[in-house]
N, C-alpha and C positions, 0 to 999 in steps of 0.2 A: 339579154345579157350576152354581151360581146363576148364572142368566140375566143379570138386572143387572147383576149383579157382573162379569162374561165383558162386556158391551157396555160398561160403564166403562172395561175393562182395554182394550178396543181403540179407544178414541175419546182415552184419554191417550194411548198408545201414539202413535197418529199426530201428536199435537201434538209430538212429541220425535225421528220420524224423517224423513227426506229433508233432511239438513242440507245446507247451500249451501257452496260453498267447498270441498271435503274433496278431498283428494290424490286423485288416479285413478290407482287400484290397477291394476297391471301385470295382474293377473289377469283383467281384464273381457277383453283380446283372447282369453282362453282360451275364458271365457262365452259371447262371442259366435258362437263355432262352433257352437254349442247350441241358440241361440234360437231356431230354426226346426226343430228336429227334437222330437221325442215325448221325447228325453229327460229323467228327474226329472234335475236338478242339484242335486249335493250339495257343498256348500263345509266342509271340513274346517279347523281347525285350532285354534290355541293361544287359551285363553282373553285377550280383550280382544286381541287382535291386528289385529282391524278386518274380522272376518265379518259384522256388521251394518252398517258402511260400504259395504262391498259390496254387499250387498244392496240396501241403498237406493240405491246407483249402479245397480245393475241398473233398480230399479224407478222409479228416475228416467227412466230411456231406453226405459221402456213407456207406454203408453197407459192399461192398466189397471194399476193399482197398491194397488188399496185391500185385497186381501185379505190383509192381513199383520197376525201376532200373535207376539210374542217370548213365548218360553214359560219364559224365566229372569226371570221376575218371581212375586217372593212372595205376590202375591194368586192364582196359577196353579196353587198345592201341590195343590190337590184338583181339578185336572184329568188327566180318565181319558179314555182312547180311546174309551168310549162319547160324550163330550162333543163329538166332533169335530163330529157332526151337527148338533147344535144350536149350537156356530162357524157351523157352514155356512149354517144358516138365518141368523143374526145378520148375514153379510155379505152375504146376497141381501137380508134386511130392509132395511138400513142403505145398500147400496149399486147396489143393481141386480145383475144377472146378470154375471159377470166371468169368465174361462178361466184366470185366471194366478194361483197361491196363495204365498205368499212366507212359509216357517216358519222363524224365528229360534231356535236352540238347540233344537232340536226332541228331540235325545236324551230331554231331562228327561222327556217322556211316553211311557211303554212301551206297546207295542204302537201306534206310529205309523206303522208301515210297512203295518199294514194298511189305514188310512184313505187315507193317500198312493196305495198299488196299486189302491185305488177311483178317485180321481181321476182316475189315468194309464189304467186301463180305459175312464172314460168320455171321454178327449180332452183333459182338464186339463193345462195346463203349471205343474210344480211347482218351485221352487226351497226349498231347506233348508239349513240351516246346522248345525253341532256342533261338539263340543270334543272328543270323544272317536275314535280311528281307528278301534278295534277293536270298540266299540260298534257304529257305524254300517254298519262290513264286515258283522257279522255277520248286524243286522237286514237290510241290503241283500241281502246273500249269500241270504237264506232266501225272500225275498217279492218282490224286485226285480230278480233277475239275469238283466243284459242291458237293462234299461232305466232304465238309471241312467248320470251321468257324473259323476266327483269330481274336485273341484278344493282342491288343498290350498294353503292361505294362510298365510303367514310374516311377522312382521312386518315393516316397511318396509325393503327394497332401499335401498342407498345413491342408485338416481335417486330414486327414492321421496320418500328423506328429502332430498334435493337439493329436488325438486319442493314440497315441503312447508316450507322456508325460501325459496322464491320464488328459487331461482339455478338459471336456466337453466344447459344447455350444449351443444356440437355436438362432439363428438370428430372426425366426421368433417370438417369446418371447420377445426378447428385449433383450439387454446384460444392465447391471449395469454398471456405471465408473469403477469398481475394475476388473470385466470381461474383458471391452474393452481394461484396461491398459494391461492385462496379455495377448491378444491376442495379441495384437499390440506389446508389448516385446517379445513374442514369433515369430512373423513374421519377425522383426529382424534377431533374431536366423535363422529362416527358409532361407532369406536372404541369409546368411555366409553360413550355412552348407548344405543347397541342401535339399535332402530328400532321398539320397542313406540311407537304411535302416542300416547296420553293422556303419556308420561311423555316422549317428545321433545317433546311441548306444554309440559308444567308442570315437568319436573324435578323433580318432585318424591318422595325418597326412601321416603318413607312410602306412596306409589300401589305401588312396585313390590313392598317388603312386603306388601301386603294384597294383591296379585295372588299372589303365591308362597302365600301362607298360602289364598287360595282356591282356587288349582289342588290344594293337598297336601287339603285340608278336604273340600272340595266334589266335585271331581273323581278324589279318589280313594281316601280314607277311605272316606266315603260311599257310592260307591258301590261300591267293595270290599271295604268292611267290615272295615280293617287291624286288627289289634288291638294289634300293637307300633309305637306311636307313637314313640319315643324311638329306636329301634332303626330303623325306618325314615328319621326326621330325618337320623341320623348316617350312614346310609347315604347319603343325599342331599348330605349337607354333602360327603362323603369323596369321592362321585364327581366334585362341581361345582368341588373342591380339585385335581381331578386331570385337567383338560382335556386331551387330546391325548396324556395318559397311558394305558399298559395298566393294566388292572383287571381282578383274578380274582376270580371269584364267590365260591371257596372263600374268599380272604385276606378277602373282604369281612367274609363270613359269621363269621370269627374274630375278625375287629374289633370288630363292633358287637354282637357276640352272639347273632346269629339262628341259630333250629335246623338249617337245613340253607343248601347250596350251592343248592339248589331256588326257595327260598325267596326269596333273592337276585335270582335268574331273573325267578320272578314278579315280585316287586318292581319291579325295572328295568324290565320289560315294562308293567308301567302307569304309570310314568313316561313310556317310550315312547306310549303310547297319548294320553294326556294331553298331548305335544307339546312337554314340558317338556324332557326328556332322550334324546337317542340314540345307539344304541351300533355302533360300526363294525366289522366283523368283518376279520380279516388274511385277504388272498387264497390261499388253495389251492387245490391241484387237485383235491382230497380234501375232500367235501361233510360228512365226518364230521369232520374236523382242524379245518371252519369251524365247525360249530355247538360246537365241544366247546372250542374254544382263546380265547387270553385275546380280549379287545375293547378298544376304546378308546370314549372316553367325549366328548360334546359337547353341548354347551347351544343351547336356542332363540334365545337372546337373551344379547349381552355384560352388558347392565345386569343382568341377573337372573343372570348368571355370579358377577359381581363380587360381589352382595350375599349369595350363596347359602353362597359358595364362600371357602376362606382361600386370598388371592393369594401368588405368590411373587415373587422377583427376575425371573423371567423372564415377568412375567406380561403385557408388549405383545405378547411371541413368542406365546404362547397365544392370547391374545384375536383377535390377525392369522390365528390357524388355523382361530379357532372361527368368526370372518367368512366365512373362505372356503369349510368346511364347508359352513355354513348357507346361502348363497348356492348352492351345489353340489345340496342338497336343494330351493331354492327353484327349481331348474333341470328337477327330476325326476329329475336323476343316481340311478345305482345305485352305490354309492362300498365303496371297501375301503381298506385300507392293507396295506404292502408291506413284510415282513421276511424279509431271508435274512443274509447277512454285513453288510448296511447296511439302511437304512430311507429308504423311499418314502411322503410323508404319505398320496398319494391315489390310488388306481387308480380311473379309469371305465369299467365294466363295460357293454357296448349287448349285446344278446342274448348270444350266447356267447363274446363276444370282449372282451377290455381295448381299449380308443381311447385311452386319453389316459393319461399320468401326470405329477400335479403335486406340487411341492415345495414349503414353505411356509418361509419364514427373514424374519426382519426386516432382518436387513442380512447383508450377503457381505463385506463390507469385508477383515477377516482371512482370511490365503491356508488357516488352518485350518479355518475356518466354510465358506468355498467349499469347499473339497475334500471335506469330510464330504457337504453337501447337492448338490453336484456329483455324486459317485462312488455316494452311495444312489441317485441319477435314474438314471443309466448301468444301474446293476444291476438297477433295477425294468423298466427298456425292454428290456436283452436279454433277462430273463426274458420279455415279453410280446412279443415280436417288433415293438418300435415302434422308430422312428429319429427322432422329433420329441418331446420334452418341455419341459415349464412350471417355471420357478422364479418365485416370488409373497413380492415383497419389499414391505416398506414405503415404500419411494422408489428404487430403481434400476431400471435399465434396461440391456438390453445383450440382445447375441446371441454362444452360443458355437459354436462347430464343433469338438467333439471326435471324435477317431479313436481307435478301436479293433480290434477284429473287423473294426465297418462304422464309417461316419460319421453321426455323430450331433449333431443340431441343438439344442441349448437356446434357449428365449426364455427373459428373462430381464424381467421387467415388473412394475410397481407395482400393488398392490392394486384401489388406487383405480381407476386406468384399466382392470383387468378386468373388476373392479365395472361399469362403464359400457358396456364394451364392447358386451354384448348387451341393455341396458335398452332 
């Protein structure tokens, strides 16, 4: 790596960083807990979901903020692990000695964890971001076990979306009719546009298309050397078209013409590592059945889901379910789905127990739909020894008491209110 070029990159990046008037990300509260510890703070998440902005917000809160570099820069294509020492020297020459380092998209540099370990051992504080869950975990586990704290960032929550549009709210004080109407109107917008910051800002569909291609080509094809491009993209199209529906590795293999179901499993693993698509396992007491059973798939953002997949008549219902799933991921929940005679969308596991059952339905107005959703939820509650459950809808609110072998309490709540209650 040429030293003069490296210096130029560092100077150029300083000009575009530390943007003012940014939406304060909710994950800052998690990072605050680790500021005074020795832990390396690892911020991971989808490409362009706001990791760099979050890192800038961390920097803005520190007096020492100069040791920053973003490795997702084409001029750093030749940067190798041996160049970290030269980078360190450039930092000292330009800014004097500091104890806090900020490395953006660090997974682009093979062997980065060795230098970060050296910084950690010398008492430095290090923040890193990356767009690949598996690669970060593998590298961190090899050299940095017990020395890091991981914070996963997702696209804007609904609360962050409202803050972006400068729409304050306070559920504790209650909402006026006009405030409620504004929030409901913006929830409809949020359901369509999702929460990828640049797309929320511009609404340019071409940006979403470019983002999707970057994830596929840069985060998956280039990194894992995928050769079956046509079949891979057809697989992504199929999964994105069946959000919230059962998917089978064998049926996907047959449909897109891949060699084996193990290849499908591997490709889906790549998509999960890139934070684009997530698989949910059916809750079973047999671990083997959980591993080999059918899965359900969700996407990290509604705008990407709408772009990538084919949409059906029940699009509103699927997007609502996808919104709930991503919020559960944002809250760090361990998620399963339930199916026996009937079905329940989400079970939340904590340690070794199921602690929550959630059903998602766009509307409950007709009796047939209401019976199906309520009975599916109750069956899941009975199976998991729960007496309370939740049905999330587009805009209905009620409380049901249902008597079976026990008395079950079901809270019906609008998704928009549920999204805001813990933000």
